[in-house]
N, C-alpha and C positions, 0 to 999 in steps of 0.2 A: 919230138915228141908224143906219144900216139893215145888220147885222151877218148876212156869205152862208154858208155851206158849200156845196160842191159834190162830189162823188162822184168817188173814187177812180178816177182812167181803167187805175192798174193790175192784171189782172186778174188778180192770187195776191195782194193785197190786198184782206183785205177787214170790217178795221174801218173802229169807220165813229169819227166825234169826238165827234156829236153826236147825243143818244140824244131819241126824241118826252119823256121822265119831265122834259130837262133843257128844255124851254122859256122852262115859267111863269117861272124860274128866273133868265133873263135877257129875258122882256118884262116882269118887271119892272120893271130896274132902271129901264125906258123903251128900252130896243133893240125894233126890229124885225124879227125876222128872218128870212134868203129860204132856202131847201131847194132845192135841182133839183132834181127831175123825177127817182124812179128812185134819192137816195140812197142811204137801204139798204135797196137788191134784197138785194145780197149775202149782208147780217144774218136775210136773209125778213120785217124791216120796209115795212110798207107805207107810202106817200106817204097813204093816210089819218089813220093818227097821228101825224104830221105836224103837216098842214092839222088837224086835233082842239085840238091842242095848243098849235096859236098861231101855226105857222109858215106862212107862203104857199111857195106851188112854184109855183118860176119853171124856165126854160130857163139853159143853162149864158149864155148872151149878153146873156140878158135880168139875170144874177142879176150879171156882168160887171159890166153897164153904168150900175144900179141901186144894190149897192151901197158901202159908205164903207168895211167890214174885209171 
């Protein structure tokens, strides 16, 4: 199953539902994690940290067409 995380569209919202350190907990359960490019840029968290933690970075369009959740 593929779980996806899209970045927030509200310019005043800077919270993020997923931090890089939480990805391994999800993938250990057998899920694949997709994260939108620039997902946590408002928190100054580089995409590299998500990628290095096991998430795949994709565009919003790709995520919408590939994800289950």
